[in-house]
C-alpha positions in Angstrom: 8.5 15.6 35.2 9.4 13.3 32.6 5.6 11.3 32.4 4.0 14.4 32.5 5.7 15.6 29.4 5.3 12.8 27.7 1.6 12.6 28.0 1.2 15.9 27.2 3.3 15.6 23.7 0.9 12.1 23.8 -1.9 14.1 23.8 -0.6 16.7 21.6 0.1 14.2 19.0 -3.1 12.2 19.4 -5.1 15.8 19.1 -3.7 16.7 15.7 -4.3 13.4 14.1 -7.6 13.2 15.1 -8.2 16.8 13.6 -6.3 15.7 10.3 -8.8 12.9 10.1 -11.7 15.2 10.3 -9.6 17.7 7.9 -8.9 14.6 5.1 -12.9 13.5 5.8 -14.6 16.5 4.8 -11.8 16.8 1.9 -12.7 13.5 0.3 -9.3 11.7 1.4 -10.8 9.0 3.3 -7.9 6.7 2.9 -6.0 8.9 4.7 -8.5 9.5 6.9 -8.9 5.9 8.6 -4.8 6.3 8.5 -4.9 9.0 11.1 -7.6 7.5 13.4 -6.0 4.3 13.4 -3.0 6.0 14.7 -5.3 8.8 16.9 -6.9 5.8 18.5 -5.6 4.4 22.0 -6.4 4.7 25.2 -5.2 8.4 26.5 -7.7 9.8 23.5 -10.9 8.3 21.7 -11.9 9.4 18.3 -15.5 10.9 19.0 -17.8 8.0 18.0 -20.3 10.3 16.4 -17.0 11.2 13.8 -16.3 7.0 13.4 -20.2 6.9 12.5 -19.6 9.9 10.1 -16.8 8.4 8.2 -17.9 5.6 8.0 -21.2 6.4 6.3 -19.1 8.8 3.9 -16.5 6.2 3.2 -18.7 3.2 2.5 -16.2 1.2 4.7 -15.6 0.3 8.3 -13.1 0.6 10.7 -11.2 -2.2 9.5 -11.8 -1.1 5.8 -7.8 0.1 5.5 
């Protein structure tokens, strides 16, 4: 049961970071968006490739540009 709660909590945190990255990108806060993407990227939850492509385009950098 403890493992289940950890998985749920981890997924919730990852979704929060992903949503935060999207909001930051929409507000032009690209540094913060990249920070959140780096934190959120994990085997449990992948940041959608479409969003990564959009963030790369609007921020003018790639994954390792932080």
